[in-house]
N, C-alpha and C positions, 0 to 999 in steps of 0.2 A: 656211617661207620659200623663195623661189626664187632663181635665179642672181643677178639684179641686186641684190636685197636683201642677200644674203650678201656679195657682192663689194664693193658700194658702202659698206655700213655698216662692214665690216671694214677696208677701205682707209682710210676716214675716221677710224675709231678709232685705228688704228696711226699715221696721220699726225698726229693730235692728240696722241697720247702722245709721238711723236718730237719735235714742236715744244715740248711742255712740258718734256721732259727736256733738250733742247738749251738752252732758255732758262734752265734751272736747273743748267747746267754738267755734265750727264752725257754722257760721250763715247760710251758704248755705243750710244746711240740713233742715232748717225749711221751705223751699220752695217746698218740695216734694209734688207733686200732685198725690195722690194715685189712682186717676182715670186713669192717664197715666201709672202708674205701672201696674194696672190691664190690660189695653189694651196691653201694651208691653209684658206682661207675656203670652199672647195668640196670639199676632199679627202674628208670623210665621205660626201658624196653621190657623188663620183666612184668610190668603192669600193663602198659599200653598195647603191646603186641597181642597178648591173650584177649584183651578187651576187643581189639580189632577183629580177631578171629570169631569171638563169640557174638559180636554185634556188627557184622560187616556192612550193613546198610547205614549204620549210624557212625560207627567208629572204625571204618575200614582203612583209615589212613595209617594206623599203627603209631602215630605220633599225636597223642591226644592229651588228656588231663595231666599226666605226669611230665610231659614235655613243655609245660607252661611256666611262666614266671610266677603265676599264682600259687602253684604247687610248691615251687622253690621257696617262695616267701613264707608259706605256711610251715614247711618243714624247717626252714631257718629260724622262724619265730619260735617254734617248739624247741629247737635246739638251744636258742638263746635263753629261753625260760628255764630249761633244765640246767643249763650252765650256771645261771644266776642262783638257782635254788640249791643245786647239789654239786656244782663244780665238776660236772661230767660232760666232756666234749663229744660223746658218742654220736648224738643226733646231728651236731654241727658237722662232724666228719662225714656222716652219711649225706648231709645236704651239700657239702663240698664235692663229694663224688658225683652227685646229681648235677651240680653246676658245671663241672668239667664235661659231663656227658652232653649237656645242652650246647656247650661250646663246640665239642667235637662233631656234633650233628649239624652244626651251622644253623641253629634254630633262628637266628636273626634273619635268615632268608625266607622264613615262613612266619611272618608277623601274625597271621590269622590264628596260628597255633600258639606261638610264644606269648602273645598278648591277649589270649583268650581270657575273658569273654568280651573284651572291648571291641572286637570285630564282629560280634554276634555270638550266639550260643552254639551254632553248628560248627563242627570241625570240617576241614576240607575232605572231600570224598577220596576214597581209595579202594583198592581191591586186594584183600589178603591173598587170594589165589595167585596174584601176579608178583607177590613179594619175592619169592625165590628166584624168578626170572630177573627181577630188578637187581637183586643182590649178586647173582652170578655175573650179570653184565657189568655191574659196577666194579666188582673185584677184578674183572679182566680188563677193564678199560679206563678206570679212574685211578690215576697215580696216588691221590690222597687216600683212597681206600686200600689199595693193595700194599702200599708202602707202610701204612699204619698197621695193617694186619700182620705183615711180615715182621715189623718191629715188635709187636706184641707176642708173636710166636717165638721170635728170637729171645725176648726177655724171659718168657716162661721156660724155654729150652735151656737158657743159661742158668736159671734158678734150679732146674731139675738136674742138669748134667754136671755143671761145674761147681755149683754150690749145694752139694748133696745135703738134704735134710732141711735146707733153709725154707723152702716153700712149705714143707710139712710143718715146720716150727711156726711159720707165720700163720698157717691155718689153725694150728693148735692154740697159739698164744696171742695172735694178733700183732706180733712184733717181728721185725726182720733181724733183730740182734739177740 
């Protein structure tokens, strides 16, 4: 999945969860910072893709350390620790965004990455120079990719065109309301 699919679907998922929780009397949901949702939704790619470019012979797959359950467990553990000590859900929200990212990337189809290091310490090989060709082909031929990207583009378009100021407010305050 690409940028707009990750961000659009993740924002929508968190917003729907927040609405559900608020409607059922849960107060924690009102503290979701959507800036952290946005960052979490693309964090695995923000870290792993540059590593793949910098170290193509070792990490050329672009789905490496941050696409693993180990990273997700570490960031979730840190989030739980911060929640317990300070009652701040920020890192948990970031971890939730990463979790949705792994689901949208169908990481269960790549157990050598998802369950690293249980399948060995090396990640599957890849070639960063071929990524753009793969993405272009995927966006043109795979419905799950182009539909999710169109959805994300439409969501951001709706936020920008029909809900003037809402996206800027979300970026400024972390809230949609």
